[in-house]
N, C-alpha and C positions, 0 to 999 in steps of 0.2 A: 325248365329253360326251353327257349324256342330258338330255332335256327336264325342266324343273322340275316337281316334284310338290307344291310348296308351294301352299297355298290351293286344294285340289281343288274341282272343280265339284260342288256338293252340291245335292240337292233332297230336302227332308223327311228329312234325316239320312242319305241314301244317295248315294254317289259315282256320278256318271253321265257319259256321253259328251255332248259338245255344245259349241256355241259360237255366235258371231255373225259375220256378214260385212256390212260397211258399204261404201257407195260412198266412195271416197277423195276427200275434199273438198280436199285440199292436195297434189296431186302435185308432186314436186320436179323431174321431168324427163319427157321424152316416153316413157321406158321405165318410168316408175312404174306400179305396179299400179292398175287401175281400182277394185278392191275390196280391202279390208283387214279383218282381224279376228283373233280368238283362238279356238282350239279346244282342248278338253280331251279326251284319250283316256284312258278309265278304265284305271288300272294302268300307264300309260305317262307321261303328263304333259301340260303345256301347249305349244302350238305357235302361232306366227304363221301365218295363212293369207292368201295373196295371190292375187288373181284378175285376169285380163286378159280383157276382152270380145273375142270373135272372131266372124267371120262377118257375115252380113247379116240382114235381117228374117226370112227363111224358114229360115235355118240358123244361128241365133244360138247360141253356146255360150261357156263361160268356161273358160279353162285355169287350173289351180290349182298353187300351190307351197306347201309347208310348211317352216317353219324353227323349230327348237327355241327356246323361251324360256329364258333363264337364270334362276337363282333371284332375282337382283336385279330383273329385268323382271317376274317373277311377283309379287314383293312390291309393285311399283309399279302394275302394270296389272291384276292379278287379285285384288283385295282380297276377303276373304270377306264375304258378305252378312250383315246382322244376322239374328238369330233371327226366325223367322216370315216370312222373305222380304223384310223391309225395306219393305214397303208399308204405307201408313197404313190403318187400319181405317175402313170406311164403314158407317153414318154416323159422322162423327168423334165420339169419346167426350169429353164435357165435363161440367161441373157446371152447365150453363146451365139455369135454371128460368124458363120464360116467365111474364110477369106479365099479370094481367088488365087490363081497361080502366081501373080506378081505381088502378093502380100496385101493388096487393098481389100477393103470390105466388099463382099459380093454384091451388096446393094448399089455400089458405085458404078457398076457396069450397066445398070438400067438407064436408058437414055431419057426418061421422063421424070 
C-alpha cells in the first residue's frame, strides 16, 4: 500500500512538503504518542506522524514514527483549503457606510 496522494498540500497553487505536529490531548494508553499530526511528502503522499518525548531538561528529544494515511483518512482529515488560503480578508469587506451625527449618510456632507 502507498500513502494517499488525495488533497495534496498546496500553497499558492504549488504542491509542497509540510505538515503539523500537535500535543496529543487525548492519549488512550501509557504508550500513546505525546505528539500527533499529519505530514505531506511531495510526490509521495500523506502520513500520520507520531512523536514521543524523551530525555530530560538538558537532553530533551522526540522520537518519531510515520504511518501512511489511507485514501479514506485523507478525505476525512486532509480537506483541501478554499482558494486564497481560506482566511478572511482584513479589514472585513462590507457595505457599511458610517452616518454623521444627524443620522444622514456621511457622503451627503460632501458638497460636490
